[in-house]
C-alpha positions as CSV (number, residue, x, y, z in Angstrom):
1,M,-9.9,-25.5,13.5
2,E,-9.8,-23.4,10.1
3,K,-7.4,-24.3,7.6
4,T,-5.1,-21.1,6.8
5,Y,-2.8,-19.9,4.5
6,S,0.1,-17.0,4.7
7,L,-1.1,-13.7,2.7
8,E,1.2,-10.9,2.2
9,I,0.8,-7.5,1.3
10,L,3.2,-5.8,-0.6
11,T,4.2,-2.9,-2.0
12,P,7.3,-0.7,-3.2
13,R,8.0,0.5,0.4
14,G,7.7,-2.8,1.6
15,K,5.4,-5.5,3.2
16,L,2.2,-3.6,4.8
17,F,0.5,-7.1,5.9
18,S,1.9,-10.5,6.6
19,D,-0.2,-12.9,8.1
20,E,-2.3,-16.3,8.8
21,V,-5.6,-16.0,7.1
22,A,-8.9,-18.4,6.8
23,H,-10.0,-16.4,3.6
24,S,-9.6,-13.4,1.5
25,L,-11.9,-11.4,-1.0
26,V,-9.5,-9.8,-3.7
27,P,-11.0,-7.2,-6.1
28,A,-10.1,-8.6,-9.6
29,E,-10.5,-7.8,-12.8
30,D,-13.9,-9.7,-13.4
31,G,-15.6,-8.6,-9.7
32,F,-14.1,-10.2,-6.6
33,V,-12.3,-13.6,-5.7
34,G,-13.1,-15.1,-2.8
35,V,-9.5,-17.4,-1.9
36,L,-9.6,-19.8,0.8
37,A,-6.8,-22.4,2.1
38,N,-6.3,-25.1,-0.9
39,H,-7.4,-23.0,-3.5
40,A,-5.9,-23.7,-6.8
41,S,-2.9,-22.1,-8.3
42,Y,-4.1,-18.5,-9.7
43,V,-2.7,-15.1,-10.9
44,T,-4.9,-12.0,-11.7
45,S,-4.3,-8.2,-12.1
46,S,-6.5,-6.1,-10.2
47,P,-7.8,-3.0,-10.9
48,G,-7.8,-2.0,-6.5
49,G,-10.7,-1.6,-4.7
50,R,-11.7,-3.2,-1.1
51,F,-9.7,-6.2,0.0
52,K,-11.2,-7.9,2.8
53,V,-9.3,-10.5,5.1
54,R,-10.8,-13.0,7.8
55,L,-8.3,-13.9,10.6
56,P,-8.3,-17.0,12.0
57,S,-9.5,-15.2,15.3
58,G,-12.7,-14.3,12.9
59,E,-11.5,-10.9,12.9
60,T,-12.0,-8.7,9.6
61,R,-9.3,-6.6,7.9
62,T,-10.4,-4.1,5.3
63,F,-8.1,-2.7,3.2
64,Q,-8.3,0.0,-0.2
65,V,-5.6,-1.6,-2.2
66,G,-4.6,0.8,-5.7
67,Q,-4.0,-1.7,-8.7
68,G,-1.9,-4.9,-8.6
69,F,-1.7,-8.0,-8.9
70,F,-2.7,-11.4,-6.7
71,R,-1.0,-14.4,-7.0
72,F,-2.0,-18.1,-4.8
73,L,0.6,-20.9,-5.2
74,K,0.9,-23.4,-2.7
75,N,-1.3,-22.0,0.1
76,H,1.1,-18.8,-0.2
77,A,-0.9,-15.4,-1.5
78,T,0.9,-12.3,-2.6
79,F,-0.4,-9.0,-3.6
80,L,1.4,-6.5,-5.0
81,T,0.6,-3.4,-5.4
82,Q,1.5,0.9,-5.2
83,S,-0.8,1.9,-2.7
84,V,-2.5,0.1,0.6
85,E,-4.7,2.1,3.3
86,S,-6.1,0.1,6.1
87,K,-9.9,0.8,6.4
88,T,-12.0,0.3,10.0
89,L,-15.1,-0.6,8.9
């Protein structure tokens, strides 16, 4: 079974996503950062853009996120932003 970590996408209105994920592709200042379980601790600002998440089932979810900050620490990731839209591709 694929290893997972918890991911939350938060806005001032509250949690817009909270689940166990296998992989995420995060928009960062210098491109994109791919994150798997057991990634090293990491903090970055984000200009916003497409944020892709792969669930353990293999399903992919895509979000359009505004500017924000991403943090990964001890298999828990948090993305803080002002705006998020769920996209269907």
